[in-house]
C-alpha positions as CSV (number, residue, x, y, z in Angstrom):
1,X,20.5,-114.8,112.6
2,X,23.3,-116.8,114.1
3,X,26.0,-118.4,112.0
4,X,24.8,-121.8,113.1
5,X,21.2,-121.2,112.0
6,X,22.4,-119.7,108.7
7,X,24.4,-122.8,108.0
8,X,21.5,-125.0,108.9
9,X,19.2,-123.1,106.6
10,X,21.7,-123.5,103.7
11,X,21.9,-127.3,104.3
12,X,18.1,-127.6,104.4
13,X,17.7,-125.7,101.1
14,X,16.4,-128.1,98.5
15,X,18.2,-127.8,95.1
16,X,16.3,-128.4,91.9
17,X,16.7,-131.8,90.2
18,X,19.0,-130.9,87.3
19,X,18.7,-134.4,85.8
20,X,15.2,-133.5,84.5
21,X,16.7,-130.6,82.6
22,X,18.2,-133.2,80.2
23,X,16.3,-135.0,77.5
24,X,16.1,-138.8,76.8
25,X,19.2,-138.9,74.6
26,X,21.4,-136.7,76.8
27,X,20.3,-138.6,80.0
28,X,21.3,-141.9,78.4
29,X,24.7,-140.4,77.2
30,X,25.4,-139.0,80.7
31,X,24.6,-142.3,82.4
32,X,26.8,-144.2,80.0
33,X,29.6,-141.6,80.6
34,X,29.2,-142.1,84.4
35,X,29.2,-145.9,84.1
36,X,32.3,-145.8,81.9
37,X,34.1,-144.0,84.7
38,X,32.7,-146.1,87.5
39,X,33.1,-149.5,85.8
40,X,36.5,-150.0,84.0
41,X,35.0,-152.8,81.8
42,X,31.7,-151.1,81.0
43,X,30.6,-151.3,77.4
44,X,28.0,-148.8,76.2
45,X,25.6,-149.8,73.3
46,X,23.7,-147.6,70.8
47,X,20.4,-148.5,69.1
48,X,19.3,-151.1,68.4
49,X,20.4,-152.0,71.9
50,X,18.1,-155.0,72.6
51,X,16.9,-153.4,75.8
52,X,20.5,-153.0,77.1
53,X,22.1,-149.5,77.2
54,X,25.3,-150.9,78.6
55,X,27.0,-154.0,80.1
56,X,29.7,-154.5,82.8
57,X,31.5,-157.8,82.3
58,X,33.2,-157.7,85.7
59,X,30.0,-157.8,87.7
60,X,27.9,-159.2,84.8
61,X,25.5,-156.3,85.2
62,X,23.0,-155.1,82.5
63,X,22.3,-151.3,82.7
64,X,19.1,-149.8,81.2
65,X,18.5,-146.0,81.1
66,X,14.9,-144.7,81.1
67,X,13.8,-141.1,81.0
68,X,10.0,-141.1,81.8
69,X,8.0,-137.9,82.1
70,X,6.4,-139.3,85.2
71,X,6.3,-142.7,86.9
72,X,8.1,-145.3,84.8
73,X,5.7,-147.4,82.6
74,X,5.5,-150.9,84.0
75,X,4.9,-152.5,80.6
76,X,8.1,-151.0,79.2
77,X,10.1,-152.1,82.3
78,X,8.7,-155.6,82.0
79,X,9.6,-155.7,78.3
80,X,13.2,-154.7,79.2
81,X,13.4,-157.3,82.0
82,X,12.2,-160.0,79.6
83,X,14.9,-158.9,77.0
84,X,17.5,-159.1,79.7
85,X,16.5,-162.6,80.6
86,X,16.6,-163.8,77.0
87,X,19.8,-162.2,75.5
88,X,23.1,-164.1,75.3
89,X,25.0,-161.9,77.8
90,X,25.4,-163.4,81.3
91,X,23.3,-161.3,83.7
92,X,23.6,-161.5,87.5
93,X,22.2,-158.0,88.1
94,X,19.9,-155.7,86.2
95,X,20.1,-151.9,87.0
96,X,17.5,-149.3,85.9
97,X,18.7,-145.7,85.8
98,X,16.0,-143.0,86.1
99,X,16.2,-139.2,86.7
100,X,14.1,-139.3,89.9
101,X,14.1,-141.5,92.9
102,X,11.5,-144.4,92.5
103,X,8.2,-144.1,94.3
104,X,7.5,-146.6,97.1
105,X,4.8,-148.4,95.0
106,X,7.1,-148.7,92.0
107,X,10.0,-150.0,94.2
108,X,7.6,-152.5,95.8
109,X,6.4,-153.7,92.3
110,X,10.0,-154.2,91.2
111,X,10.8,-156.2,94.3
112,X,7.9,-158.5,93.5
113,X,9.3,-159.0,90.0
114,X,12.7,-159.8,91.6
115,X,11.1,-162.5,93.8
116,X,9.4,-164.1,90.8
117,X,11.1,-166.2,88.1
118,X,13.8,-163.7,87.0
119,X,17.3,-165.2,87.3
120,X,19.0,-162.0,88.4
121,X,18.9,-159.2,91.0
122,X,17.2,-155.9,90.2
123,X,18.2,-152.4,91.4
124,X,17.0,-148.9,90.6
125,X,19.4,-146.0,90.6
126,X,17.5,-142.7,90.8
127,X,18.4,-139.1,91.7
128,X,20.3,-139.9,94.9
129,X,22.6,-142.5,93.4
130,X,23.2,-140.7,90.2
131,X,24.0,-137.5,92.1
132,X,26.5,-139.5,94.2
133,X,28.2,-140.7,91.0
134,X,28.3,-137.2,89.6
135,X,30.0,-135.9,92.8
136,X,32.5,-138.8,92.5
137,X,33.2,-138.1,88.8
138,X,33.2,-134.3,88.4
139,X,34.4,-134.5,84.9
140,X,31.1,-136.0,83.8
141,X,29.2,-133.5,85.9
142,X,30.9,-130.5,84.3
143,X,30.3,-131.9,80.8
144,X,26.6,-132.1,81.2
145,X,26.0,-129.3,83.8
146,X,28.4,-126.5,82.9
147,X,29.9,-124.3,85.6
148,X,28.1,-121.1,84.6
149,X,24.7,-122.9,84.9
150,X,25.6,-124.3,88.3
151,X,26.6,-120.8,89.4
152,X,23.3,-119.5,88.2
153,X,21.4,-122.2,90.0
154,X,23.2,-121.3,93.3
155,X,22.2,-117.7,92.8
156,X,18.6,-118.6,92.1
157,X,18.2,-121.0,94.9
158,X,19.8,-118.6,97.4
159,X,17.4,-115.8,96.6
160,X,17.7,-112.1,97.3
161,X,15.5,-109.6,99.3
162,X,11.9,-110.7,99.7
163,X,9.3,-109.3,97.3
164,X,5.6,-109.0,97.5
165,X,4.9,-112.0,95.3
166,X,7.0,-114.4,97.4
167,X,5.2,-117.3,99.0
168,X,5.0,-117.5,102.8
169,X,7.3,-120.2,104.2
170,X,5.9,-123.6,103.5
171,X,3.5,-122.3,100.7
172,X,6.1,-122.1,97.9
173,X,6.3,-124.6,95.0
174,X,8.1,-127.9,95.6
175,X,11.7,-128.5,94.5
176,X,10.3,-130.7,91.7
177,X,8.0,-128.0,90.4
178,X,10.8,-125.5,90.6
179,X,13.0,-127.8,88.6
180,X,10.2,-128.1,86.0
181,X,10.0,-124.3,85.6
182,X,13.8,-124.2,85.4
183,X,13.9,-126.8,82.6
184,X,11.4,-124.8,80.5
185,X,13.4,-121.6,80.8
186,X,16.7,-123.5,80.2
187,X,15.2,-125.1,77.0
188,X,14.1,-121.6,75.8
189,X,17.5,-120.1,76.5
190,X,19.4,-122.9,74.7
191,X,17.1,-122.8,71.7
192,X,17.4,-119.0,71.4
193,X,21.2,-119.4,71.5
194,X,21.0,-122.1,68.7
195,X,19.0,-119.7,66.6
196,X,21.9,-117.2,67.0
197,X,24.4,-120.0,66.2
198,X,26.3,-119.8,69.5
199,X,26.4,-121.5,72.8
200,X,24.0,-120.4,75.6
201,X,25.5,-117.8,78.0
202,X,24.7,-117.1,81.6
203,X,22.9,-113.9,80.5
204,X,20.5,-115.9,78.4
205,X,19.2,-117.7,81.5
206,X,19.3,-114.6,83.7
207,X,17.2,-112.6,81.2
208,X,14.5,-115.1,81.1
209,X,14.4,-115.6,84.8
210,X,14.3,-111.9,85.3
211,X,11.2,-111.7,83.1
212,X,9.5,-114.4,85.0
213,X,10.3,-112.9,88.4
214,X,9.2,-109.5,87.3
215,X,5.9,-110.9,86.0
216,X,5.1,-112.5,89.4
217,X,7.0,-110.0,91.6
218,X,9.3,-112.6,93.0
219,X,12.8,-112.4,94.5
220,X,13.5,-115.9,93.0
221,X,11.5,-118.2,90.8
222,X,11.4,-121.0,93.4
223,X,9.5,-118.7,95.8
224,X,6.5,-118.8,93.5
225,X,3.4,-119.6,95.6
226,X,2.2,-123.1,95.0
227,X,-1.3,-121.8,94.2
228,X,0.3,-119.9,91.2
229,X,2.3,-122.8,89.8
230,X,-0.2,-123.6,87.0
231,X,-0.4,-119.9,86.1
232,X,3.4,-119.7,86.1
233,X,3.7,-122.9,84.0
234,X,1.2,-121.6,81.5
235,X,2.9,-118.2,81.3
236,X,6.2,-119.9,80.4
237,X,4.5,-122.1,77.7
238,X,2.4,-119.3,76.2
239,X,4.6,-116.3,76.6
240,X,8.2,-117.5,76.4
241,X,7.5,-120.0,73.7
242,X,4.9,-117.7,72.0
243,X,7.4,-114.9,71.7
244,X,9.7,-117.0,69.5
245,X,9.4,-116.5,65.8
246,X,10.1,-119.1,63.1
247,X,9.9,-122.3,65.1
248,X,10.7,-125.3,63.0
249,X,8.1,-128.0,62.7
250,X,10.2,-130.2,65.1
251,X,10.3,-127.4,67.7
252,X,6.6,-126.8,67.4
253,X,5.9,-130.5,67.9
254,X,8.1,-130.5,71.0
255,X,6.4,-127.4,72.4
256,X,2.9,-128.8,71.9
257,X,3.6,-132.3,73.2
258,X,5.5,-131.0,76.3
259,X,2.7,-128.5,77.0
260,X,-0.1,-131.1,76.8
261,X,1.9,-133.5,79.1
262,X,2.5,-130.8,81.6
263,X,-1.2,-129.9,81.8
264,X,-2.2,-133.6,82.1
265,X,0.1,-133.7,85.1
266,X,-1.1,-130.5,86.7
267,X,-4.8,-131.5,86.3
268,X,-4.1,-135.1,87.3
269,X,-5.9,-136.5,84.3
270,X,-5.8,-140.3,84.3
271,X,-4.0,-141.9,81.4
272,X,-7.2,-143.7,80.2
273,X,-9.2,-140.4,80.1
274,X,-6.2,-138.6,78.5
275,X,-6.0,-141.0,75.6
276,X,-9.8,-141.0,75.2
277,X,-9.6,-137.2,74.9
278,X,-6.9,-137.5,72.2
279,X,-8.9,-140.0,70.3
280,X,-12.0,-137.9,70.4
281,X,-10.2,-134.8,69.2
282,X,-8.1,-136.4,66.4
283,X,-8.9,-140.1,66.0
284,X,-5.5,-141.0,67.4
285,X,-4.7,-141.9,71.0
286,X,-1.0,-141.0,70.9
287,X,0.6,-137.6,70.1
288,X,3.5,-139.4,68.5
289,X,1.4,-140.3,65.5
290,X,-0.2,-136.8,65.1
291,X,0.7,-134.2,62.6
292,X,1.4,-130.6,63.7
293,X,-2.1,-129.4,63.0
294,X,-3.6,-132.1,65.2
295,X,-1.0,-131.4,68.0
296,X,-2.0,-127.7,67.9
297,X,-5.7,-128.6,68.3
298,X,-4.9,-130.9,71.2
299,X,-2.7,-128.3,73.0
300,X,-5.4,-125.6,72.6
301,X,-8.0,-128.0,74.1
302,X,-5.9,-128.8,77.1
303,X,-5.0,-125.2,77.6
304,X,-8.8,-124.6,77.7
305,X,-9.2,-127.3,80.3
306,X,-6.5,-125.8,82.4
307,X,-8.1,-122.3,82.2
308,X,-11.5,-123.8,83.3
309,X,-9.9,-125.5,86.3
310,X,-8.2,-122.3,87.4
311,X,-11.4,-120.3,87.0
312,X,-13.2,-122.9,89.1
313,X,-10.6,-122.3,91.8
């Protein structure tokens, strides 16, 4: 392969979206740290924030951070827009920060809101804009994405010698799906380190990725065939999480809720049918109000639905 073709291949390699490896709280904190660097007169707010995670008095801009699992909920965004139009701060611009770039339908919907009766401009800063700010402010980047993790990601995305389980070109999982697997392994490594009362090390991540790659005979986790994504996701949920002993009640809740949401996404279960299923199983249409026994029941049911779907091909 020529040097030119090799360079082109490296440029075209899609890196995982590391923003989704954060959680709601750390994403908000990272955005506030970025905005403090970008806007000298930025003021961050803690809860209750009245629908305003920060304000820049120079540009009279209200900033709102939102970490949705999928597409942002329009009812929540509308509620935040209404709060911005009512509070006492002067607002010429309202900026929503989310971990992924907005979809075309969502961007179109927001533009319609902007053209309505709202007295300020509306913008969405997603993956592209936030990554630009992270490159501009490396101190914030290194704080939330440590160097050893970045080194590991580079090694993973580069890949080594092909193995029998590797997908043929064009048939591998998407960058978003790869990032989802990466997040699960990262969470597992960090929680294991917490149990040992130390910070996670590069070896913690390497060991878990090695187990995954060995299971599916891969040179790199992001070369998993797209047809095996559901199986890989389930393996991480059931095997990696299942091997842990002594989960706290909070950790168990997190595992069940995350697993159910992932299966809903994989099987493309509409939100209405999803909530009907929850109500039928537990009498509650939201996992937030369920106890751990109910969450275990729901998770087991959704794992069964996923197994049936895989068996059906």
